[in-house]
N, CA, C and O atoms as a GROMACS GRO file, in nm:
protein
  436
    1UNK      N    1   2.090  -0.500   7.480
    1UNK     CA    2   2.163  -0.584   7.405
    1UNK      C    3   2.319  -0.489   7.284
    1UNK      O    4   2.329  -0.368   7.271
    2UNK      N    5   2.358  -0.532   7.257
    2UNK     CA    6   2.449  -0.461   7.123
    2UNK      C    7   2.421  -0.635   6.987
    2UNK      O    8   2.435  -0.756   6.971
    3UNK      N    9   2.365  -0.481   6.917
    3UNK     CA   10   2.386  -0.584   6.805
    3UNK      C   11   2.585  -0.618   6.702
    3UNK      O   12   2.574  -0.693   6.605
    4UNK      N   13   2.695  -0.580   6.722
    4UNK     CA   14   2.831  -0.626   6.677
    4UNK      C   15   2.805  -0.739   6.739
    4UNK      O   16   2.708  -0.779   6.804
    5UNK      N   17   2.923  -0.792   6.704
    5UNK     CA   18   2.978  -0.913   6.717
    5UNK      C   19   3.102  -0.861   6.870
    5UNK      O   20   3.160  -0.755   6.894
    6UNK      N   21   3.098  -1.002   6.947
    6UNK     CA   22   3.215  -1.008   7.024
    6UNK      C   23   3.333  -0.999   7.001
    6UNK      O   24   3.382  -1.107   7.033
    7UNK      N   25   3.414  -0.929   6.961
    7UNK     CA   26   3.562  -0.944   6.955
    7UNK      C   27   3.648  -0.940   7.096
    7UNK      O   28   3.639  -0.876   7.202
    8UNK      N   29   3.760  -1.068   7.029
    8UNK     CA   30   3.859  -1.096   7.096
    8UNK      C   31   3.919  -0.951   7.199
    8UNK      O   32   3.879  -0.835   7.182
    9UNK      N   33   3.991  -0.981   7.274
    9UNK     CA   34   4.116  -0.967   7.369
    9UNK      C   35   4.244  -0.900   7.204
    9UNK      O   36   4.304  -0.801   7.163
   10UNK      N   37   4.214  -1.053   7.172
   10UNK     CA   38   4.358  -1.040   7.102
   10UNK      C   39   4.343  -1.030   6.964
   10UNK      O   40   4.418  -1.049   6.868
   11UNK      N   41   4.198  -0.987   6.982
   11UNK     CA   42   4.154  -0.932   6.802
   11UNK      C   43   4.182  -0.723   6.801
   11UNK      O   44   4.232  -0.634   6.731
   12UNK      N   45   4.128  -0.739   6.897
   12UNK     CA   46   4.145  -0.612   6.989
   12UNK      C   47   4.279  -0.541   6.990
   12UNK      O   48   4.290  -0.459   6.898
   13UNK      N   49   4.371  -0.550   7.061
   13UNK     CA   50   4.514  -0.601   7.051
   13UNK      C   51   4.581  -0.582   6.889
   13UNK      O   52   4.631  -0.484   6.834
   14UNK      N   53   4.564  -0.679   6.856
   14UNK     CA   54   4.643  -0.718   6.692
   14UNK      C   55   4.527  -0.552   6.634
   14UNK      O   56   4.633  -0.497   6.605
   15UNK      N   57   4.484  -0.508   6.619
   15UNK     CA   58   4.419  -0.433   6.544
   15UNK      C   59   4.519  -0.240   6.581
   15UNK      O   60   4.521  -0.133   6.522
   16UNK      N   61   4.585  -0.298   6.712
   16UNK     CA   62   4.566  -0.111   6.839
   16UNK      C   63   4.769  -0.173   6.743
   16UNK      O   64   4.838  -0.083   6.695
   17UNK      N   65   4.834  -0.358   6.736
   17UNK     CA   66   4.958  -0.328   6.688
   17UNK      C   67   4.947  -0.282   6.546
   17UNK      O   68   5.033  -0.211   6.494
   18UNK      N   69   4.866  -0.313   6.500
   18UNK     CA   70   4.857  -0.304   6.338
   18UNK      C   71   4.878  -0.123   6.274
   18UNK      O   72   4.926  -0.068   6.175
   19UNK      N   73   4.790  -0.071   6.438
   19UNK     CA   74   4.804   0.122   6.396
   19UNK      C   75   4.864   0.148   6.409
   19UNK      O   76   4.902   0.234   6.330
   20UNK      N   77   4.984   0.100   6.558
   20UNK     CA   78   5.082   0.126   6.588
   20UNK      C   79   5.224   0.121   6.515
   20UNK      O   80   5.325   0.190   6.501
   21UNK      N   81   5.181   0.020   6.483
   21UNK     CA   82   5.339  -0.006   6.450
   21UNK      C   83   5.370   0.025   6.316
   21UNK      O   84   5.483  -0.006   6.276
   22UNK      N   85   5.294   0.078   6.241
   22UNK     CA   86   5.307   0.158   6.141
   22UNK      C   87   5.397   0.354   6.103
   22UNK      O   88   5.391   0.477   6.114
   23UNK      N   89   5.458   0.250   6.060
   23UNK     CA   90   5.554   0.452   6.048
   23UNK      C   91   5.523   0.509   6.061
   23UNK      O   92   5.594   0.588   6.123
   24UNK      N   93   5.373   0.562   6.027
   24UNK     CA   94   5.320   0.678   6.008
   24UNK      C   95   5.335   0.737   6.113
   24UNK      O   96   5.391   0.846   6.121
   25UNK      N   97   5.263   0.642   6.258
   25UNK     CA   98   5.181   0.645   6.364
   25UNK      C   99   5.222   0.782   6.491
   25UNK      O  100   5.149   0.863   6.550
   26UNK      N  101   5.418   0.748   6.496
   26UNK     CA  102   5.481   0.841   6.544
   26UNK      C  103   5.528   0.950   6.516
   26UNK      O  104   5.602   1.017   6.588
   27UNK      N  105   5.482   0.981   6.386
   27UNK     CA  106   5.474   1.152   6.295
   27UNK      C  107   5.356   1.210   6.283
   27UNK      O  108   5.341   1.326   6.244
   28UNK      N  109   5.212   1.091   6.334
   28UNK     CA  110   5.093   1.177   6.326
   28UNK      C  111   5.066   1.209   6.462
   28UNK      O  112   5.033   1.326   6.481
   29UNK      N  113   5.069   1.146   6.546
   29UNK     CA  114   5.065   1.181   6.674
   29UNK      C  115   5.144   1.187   6.815
   29UNK      O  116   5.158   1.093   6.893
   30UNK      N  117   5.197   1.336   6.831
   30UNK     CA  118   5.268   1.372   6.894
   30UNK      C  119   5.206   1.431   7.027
   30UNK      O  120   5.294   1.499   7.080
   31UNK      N  121   5.093   1.434   7.101
   31UNK     CA  122   5.039   1.442   7.223
   31UNK      C  123   4.884   1.537   7.194
   31UNK      O  124   4.840   1.597   7.095
   32UNK      N  125   4.841   1.516   7.316
   32UNK     CA  126   4.715   1.609   7.326
   32UNK      C  127   4.685   1.687   7.421
   32UNK      O  128   4.658   1.647   7.535
   33UNK      N  129   4.688   1.851   7.372
   33UNK     CA  130   4.630   1.895   7.525
   33UNK      C  131   4.444   1.919   7.526
   33UNK      O  132   4.368   1.979   7.601
   34UNK      N  133   4.423   1.827   7.383
   34UNK     CA  134   4.261   1.803   7.464
   34UNK      C  135   4.234   1.959   7.488
   34UNK      O  136   4.184   2.017   7.584
   35UNK      N  137   4.290   2.009   7.353
   35UNK     CA  138   4.183   2.190   7.268
   35UNK      C  139   4.058   2.231   7.235
   35UNK      O  140   3.976   2.319   7.261
   36UNK      N  141   4.080   2.106   7.147
   36UNK     CA  142   3.975   2.103   7.109
   36UNK      C  143   3.925   2.167   6.899
   36UNK      O  144   3.832   2.152   6.819
   37UNK      N  145   4.121   2.266   6.910
   37UNK     CA  146   4.095   2.261   6.807
   37UNK      C  147   4.049   2.255   6.653
   37UNK      O  148   3.990   2.328   6.573
   38UNK      N  149   4.131   2.086   6.654
   38UNK     CA  150   4.102   1.993   6.593
   38UNK      C  151   3.971   1.975   6.530
   38UNK      O  152   3.968   1.967   6.407
   39UNK      N  153   3.850   1.966   6.605
   39UNK     CA  154   3.691   1.919   6.591
   39UNK      C  155   3.622   2.071   6.598
   39UNK      O  156   3.500   2.059   6.587
   40UNK      N  157   3.648   2.159   6.608
   40UNK     CA  158   3.582   2.329   6.582
   40UNK      C  159   3.659   2.357   6.450
   40UNK      O  160   3.606   2.449   6.388
   41UNK      N  161   3.752   2.312   6.398
   41UNK     CA  162   3.762   2.354   6.222
   41UNK      C  163   3.731   2.266   6.122
   41UNK      O  164   3.729   2.283   6.000
   42UNK      N  165   3.698   2.122   6.222
   42UNK     CA  166   3.670   1.997   6.106
   42UNK      C  167   3.532   2.011   6.064
   42UNK      O  168   3.442   2.035   6.143
   43UNK      N  169   3.517   1.996   5.951
   43UNK     CA  170   3.418   2.037   5.832
   43UNK      C  171   3.278   1.927   5.891
   43UNK      O  172   3.165   1.966   5.924
   44UNK      N  173   3.341   1.752   5.891
   44UNK     CA  174   3.228   1.665   5.963
   44UNK      C  175   3.274   1.654   6.050
   44UNK      O  176   3.394   1.631   6.054
   45UNK      N  177   3.215   1.664   6.135
   45UNK     CA  178   3.258   1.750   6.280
   45UNK      C  179   3.099   1.860   6.302
   45UNK      O  180   3.020   1.872   6.395
   46UNK      N  181   3.109   1.914   6.185
   46UNK     CA  182   2.992   1.960   6.155
   46UNK      C  183   2.859   1.942   6.154
   46UNK      O  184   2.762   2.012   6.184
   47UNK      N  185   2.885   1.778   6.091
   47UNK     CA  186   2.764   1.716   5.963
   47UNK      C  187   2.697   1.610   6.060
   47UNK      O  188   2.575   1.596   6.075
   48UNK      N  189   2.851   1.494   6.160
   48UNK     CA  190   2.856   1.395   6.164
   48UNK      C  191   2.842   1.425   6.296
   48UNK      O  192   2.816   1.529   6.358
   49UNK      N  193   2.876   1.250   6.343
   49UNK     CA  194   2.896   1.254   6.494
   49UNK      C  195   3.085   1.156   6.467
   49UNK      O  196   3.121   1.039   6.453
   50UNK      N  197   3.136   1.259   6.470
   50UNK     CA  198   3.257   1.225   6.401
   50UNK      C  199   3.360   1.392   6.478
   50UNK      O  200   3.339   1.506   6.436
   51UNK      N  201   3.467   1.359   6.593
   51UNK     CA  202   3.524   1.443   6.629
   51UNK      C  203   3.698   1.367   6.635
   51UNK      O  204   3.733   1.260   6.685
   52UNK      N  205   3.767   1.456   6.573
   52UNK     CA  206   3.937   1.415   6.533
   52UNK      C  207   3.970   1.459   6.687
   52UNK      O  208   4.074   1.399   6.714
   53UNK      N  209   3.928   1.537   6.800
   53UNK     CA  210   3.968   1.488   6.961
   53UNK      C  211   3.939   1.332   6.935
   53UNK      O  212   3.990   1.220   6.933
   54UNK      N  213   3.892   1.361   6.928
   54UNK     CA  214   3.856   1.204   6.995
   54UNK      C  215   3.928   1.088   6.890
   54UNK      O  216   3.998   1.012   6.957
   55UNK      N  217   3.930   1.059   6.761
   55UNK     CA  218   4.044   0.939   6.752
   55UNK      C  219   4.164   0.984   6.797
   55UNK      O  220   4.246   0.898   6.830
   56UNK      N  221   4.197   1.107   6.808
   56UNK     CA  222   4.344   1.201   6.842
   56UNK      C  223   4.310   1.102   7.036
   56UNK      O  224   4.351   0.986   7.045
   57UNK      N  225   4.293   1.118   7.066
   57UNK     CA  226   4.246   1.058   7.224
   57UNK      C  227   4.238   0.928   7.274
   57UNK      O  228   4.274   0.886   7.384
   58UNK      N  229   4.172   0.855   7.154
   58UNK     CA  230   4.133   0.696   7.138
   58UNK      C  231   4.236   0.637   7.147
   58UNK      O  232   4.264   0.528   7.197
   59UNK      N  233   4.330   0.757   7.071
   59UNK     CA  234   4.462   0.665   7.036
   59UNK      C  235   4.614   0.623   7.080
   59UNK      O  236   4.700   0.536   7.072
   60UNK      N  237   4.568   0.797   7.152
   60UNK     CA  238   4.729   0.826   7.272
   60UNK      C  239   4.710   0.770   7.411
   60UNK      O  240   4.807   0.759   7.486
   61UNK      N  241   4.544   0.722   7.462
   61UNK     CA  242   4.509   0.649   7.552
   61UNK      C  243   4.494   0.478   7.567
   61UNK      O  244   4.495   0.397   7.660
   62UNK      N  245   4.481   0.476   7.442
   62UNK     CA  246   4.483   0.348   7.416
   62UNK      C  247   4.396   0.262   7.372
   62UNK      O  248   4.411   0.149   7.326
   63UNK      N  249   4.291   0.335   7.394
   63UNK     CA  250   4.139   0.288   7.428
   63UNK      C  251   4.082   0.174   7.365
   63UNK      O  252   3.978   0.194   7.301
   64UNK      N  253   4.139   0.028   7.371
   64UNK     CA  254   4.141  -0.038   7.254
   64UNK      C  255   3.978  -0.035   7.200
   64UNK      O  256   3.943   0.032   7.103
   65UNK      N  257   3.890  -0.116   7.280
   65UNK     CA  258   3.781  -0.099   7.240
   65UNK      C  259   3.664  -0.029   7.196
   65UNK      O  260   3.555  -0.068   7.156
   66UNK      N  261   3.735   0.134   7.218
   66UNK     CA  262   3.686   0.278   7.174
   66UNK      C  263   3.788   0.263   7.030
   66UNK      O  264   3.732   0.256   6.920
   67UNK      N  265   3.898   0.260   7.037
   67UNK     CA  266   3.907   0.259   6.872
   67UNK      C  267   3.832   0.165   6.782
   67UNK      O  268   3.820   0.200   6.665
   68UNK      N  269   3.787   0.065   6.816
   68UNK     CA  270   3.746  -0.092   6.713
   68UNK      C  271   3.641  -0.032   6.732
   68UNK      O  272   3.638  -0.012   6.610
   69UNK      N  273   3.520   0.034   6.779
   69UNK     CA  274   3.372   0.145   6.782
   69UNK      C  275   3.448   0.234   6.685
   69UNK      O  276   3.422   0.195   6.571
   70UNK      N  277   3.533   0.340   6.684
   70UNK     CA  278   3.542   0.473   6.611
   70UNK      C  279   3.609   0.380   6.452
   70UNK      O  280   3.656   0.465   6.377
   71UNK      N  281   3.617   0.285   6.411
   71UNK     CA  282   3.722   0.192   6.300
   71UNK      C  283   3.582   0.128   6.223
   71UNK      O  284   3.577   0.084   6.108
   72UNK      N  285   3.475   0.137   6.320
   72UNK     CA  286   3.344   0.066   6.277
   72UNK      C  287   3.258   0.190   6.164
   72UNK      O  288   3.173   0.172   6.077
   73UNK      N  289   3.319   0.301   6.208
   73UNK     CA  290   3.127   0.453   6.125
   73UNK      C  291   3.227   0.556   6.134
   73UNK      O  292   3.264   0.632   6.044
   74UNK      N  293   3.270   0.549   6.265
   74UNK     CA  294   3.344   0.755   6.317
   74UNK      C  295   3.406   0.760   6.172
   74UNK      O  296   3.346   0.827   6.088
   75UNK      N  297   3.533   0.686   6.132
   75UNK     CA  298   3.636   0.698   6.074
   75UNK      C  299   3.611   0.763   5.941
   75UNK      O  300   3.670   0.852   5.880
   76UNK      N  301   3.476   0.671   5.909
   76UNK     CA  302   3.438   0.684   5.762
   76UNK      C  303   3.363   0.823   5.719
   76UNK      O  304   3.319   0.838   5.604
   77UNK      N  305   3.350   0.934   5.828
   77UNK     CA  306   3.300   1.049   5.807
   77UNK      C  307   3.412   1.151   5.742
   77UNK      O  308   3.376   1.222   5.648
   78UNK      N  309   3.480   1.155   5.767
   78UNK     CA  310   3.590   1.213   5.791
   78UNK      C  311   3.656   1.219   5.671
   78UNK      O  312   3.682   1.111   5.617
   79UNK      N  313   3.692   1.334   5.610
   79UNK     CA  314   3.666   1.342   5.415
   79UNK      C  315   3.876   1.406   5.374
   79UNK      O  316   3.953   1.408   5.278
   80UNK      N  317   3.876   1.443   5.516
   80UNK     CA  318   4.039   1.409   5.437
   80UNK      C  319   4.123   1.518   5.398
   80UNK      O  320   4.240   1.508   5.359
   81UNK      N  321   4.060   1.616   5.410
   81UNK     CA  322   4.052   1.771   5.426
   81UNK      C  323   4.160   1.812   5.481
   81UNK      O  324   4.183   1.927   5.441
   82UNK      N  325   4.276   1.756   5.589
   82UNK     CA  326   4.376   1.802   5.674
   82UNK      C  327   4.341   1.921   5.764
   82UNK      O  328   4.427   1.970   5.837
   83UNK      N  329   4.208   1.971   5.758
   83UNK     CA  330   4.227   2.106   5.818
   83UNK      C  331   4.270   2.084   5.943
   83UNK      O  332   4.354   2.168   5.975
   84UNK      N  333   4.239   1.980   6.055
   84UNK     CA  334   4.292   1.955   6.149
   84UNK      C  335   4.396   1.947   6.183
   84UNK      O  336   4.432   1.990   6.293
   85UNK      N  337   4.473   1.893   6.102
   85UNK     CA  338   4.645   1.907   6.115
   85UNK      C  339   4.718   2.003   6.073
   85UNK      O  340   4.840   2.005   6.090
   86UNK      N  341   4.644   2.106   6.004
   86UNK     CA  342   4.742   2.266   5.966
   86UNK      C  343   4.662   2.314   6.096
   86UNK      O  344   4.684   2.433   6.121
   87UNK      N  345   4.588   2.260   6.170
   87UNK     CA  346   4.548   2.386   6.269
   87UNK      C  347   4.576   2.318   6.432
   87UNK      O  348   4.543   2.366   6.540
   88UNK      N  349   4.649   2.192   6.405
   88UNK     CA  350   4.626   2.164   6.610
   88UNK      C  351   4.829   2.230   6.598
   88UNK      O  352   4.906   2.244   6.503
   89UNK      N  353   4.836   2.245   6.700
   89UNK     CA  354   4.913   2.305   6.789
   89UNK      C  355   5.095   2.224   6.816
   89UNK      O  356   5.215   2.248   6.804
   90UNK      N  357   5.005   2.126   6.858
   90UNK     CA  358   5.040   2.024   6.902
   90UNK      C  359   5.171   1.880   6.702
   90UNK      O  360   5.248   1.784   6.694
   91UNK      N  361   5.096   1.984   6.606
   91UNK     CA  362   5.094   1.909   6.478
   91UNK      C  363   5.102   1.755   6.480
   91UNK      O  364   5.174   1.670   6.428
   92UNK      N  365   5.001   1.756   6.558
   92UNK     CA  366   4.923   1.596   6.518
   92UNK      C  367   4.814   1.608   6.373
   92UNK      O  368   4.750   1.711   6.353
   93UNK      N  369   4.807   1.502   6.292
   93UNK     CA  370   4.685   1.506   6.208
   93UNK      C  371   4.606   1.341   6.205
   93UNK      O  372   4.624   1.234   6.147
   94UNK      N  373   4.477   1.419   6.336
   94UNK     CA  374   4.458   1.353   6.318
   94UNK      C  375   4.360   1.364   6.140
   94UNK      O  376   4.242   1.332   6.155
   95UNK      N  377   4.388   1.393   6.033
   95UNK     CA  378   4.323   1.308   5.918
   95UNK      C  379   4.431   1.181   5.871
   95UNK      O  380   4.406   1.074   5.815
   96UNK      N  381   4.568   1.245   5.921
   96UNK     CA  382   4.688   1.084   5.870
   96UNK      C  383   4.617   0.981   5.997
   96UNK      O  384   4.620   0.860   5.974
   97UNK      N  385   4.570   1.016   6.093
   97UNK     CA  386   4.525   0.908   6.200
   97UNK      C  387   4.401   0.771   6.150
   97UNK      O  388   4.381   0.660   6.198
   98UNK      N  389   4.335   0.850   6.028
   98UNK     CA  390   4.248   0.809   6.091
   98UNK      C  391   4.172   0.772   5.893
   98UNK      O  392   4.064   0.750   5.840
   99UNK      N  393   4.333   0.790   5.850
   99UNK     CA  394   4.362   0.750   5.684
   99UNK      C  395   4.436   0.589   5.752
   99UNK      O  396   4.389   0.476   5.741
  100UNK      N  397   4.559   0.633   5.819
  100UNK     CA  398   4.567   0.433   5.890
  100UNK      C  399   4.496   0.363   5.954
  100UNK      O  400   4.505   0.241   5.937
  101UNK      N  401   4.389   0.424   6.061
  101UNK     CA  402   4.300   0.337   6.050
  101UNK      C  403   4.207   0.248   5.991
  101UNK      O  404   4.158   0.151   6.050
  102UNK      N  405   4.172   0.300   5.816
  102UNK     CA  406   4.088   0.299   5.740
  102UNK      C  407   4.173   0.170   5.641
  102UNK      O  408   4.147   0.059   5.597
  103UNK      N  409   4.281   0.261   5.641
  103UNK     CA  410   4.365   0.095   5.637
  103UNK      C  411   4.321  -0.060   5.720
  103UNK      O  412   4.255  -0.156   5.682
  104UNK      N  413   4.381  -0.034   5.827
  104UNK     CA  414   4.363  -0.110   5.929
  104UNK      C  415   4.219  -0.188   5.873
  104UNK      O  416   4.186  -0.295   5.821
  105UNK      N  417   4.170  -0.088   5.911
  105UNK     CA  418   3.993  -0.157   5.925
  105UNK      C  419   3.963  -0.250   5.824
  105UNK      O  420   3.903  -0.354   5.850
  106UNK      N  421   4.009  -0.214   5.680
  106UNK     CA  422   3.941  -0.312   5.592
  106UNK      C  423   4.090  -0.433   5.611
  106UNK      O  424   4.023  -0.532   5.580
  107UNK      N  425   4.182  -0.472   5.629
  107UNK     CA  426   4.272  -0.540   5.666
  107UNK      C  427   4.176  -0.658   5.751
  107UNK      O  428   4.160  -0.770   5.703
  108UNK      N  429   4.131  -0.627   5.848
  108UNK     CA  430   4.107  -0.696   5.924
  108UNK      C  431   3.888  -0.736   5.890
  108UNK      O  432   3.812  -0.814   5.948
  109UNK      N  433   3.864  -0.636   5.776
  109UNK     CA  434   3.704  -0.710   5.843
  109UNK      C  435   3.733  -0.892   5.766
  109UNK      O  436   3.649  -0.981   5.785
   0.00000   0.00000   0.00000
């Protein structure tokens, strides 16, 4: 049994809508080759259960439950150094997406 409270589908959709409707979303998420460069160069990924690639994949595939789960703990491990953005061949900014997700997480507390 999970110790997390159940979250309604409507709430998950509302959270994703708030992320996706932010003007920064389309600028920060351009696709993903799943190359892993962002995670390989991420300082937080070396010390915590955090993967910039996972954040991009969750948002790219619109995995609502995965996004919600990441917003509970994983996104708070990011140091906001933006090394991921500097290295991404697609021009994604996982750090920017994490900042956006943090703002939405606070809004939906």
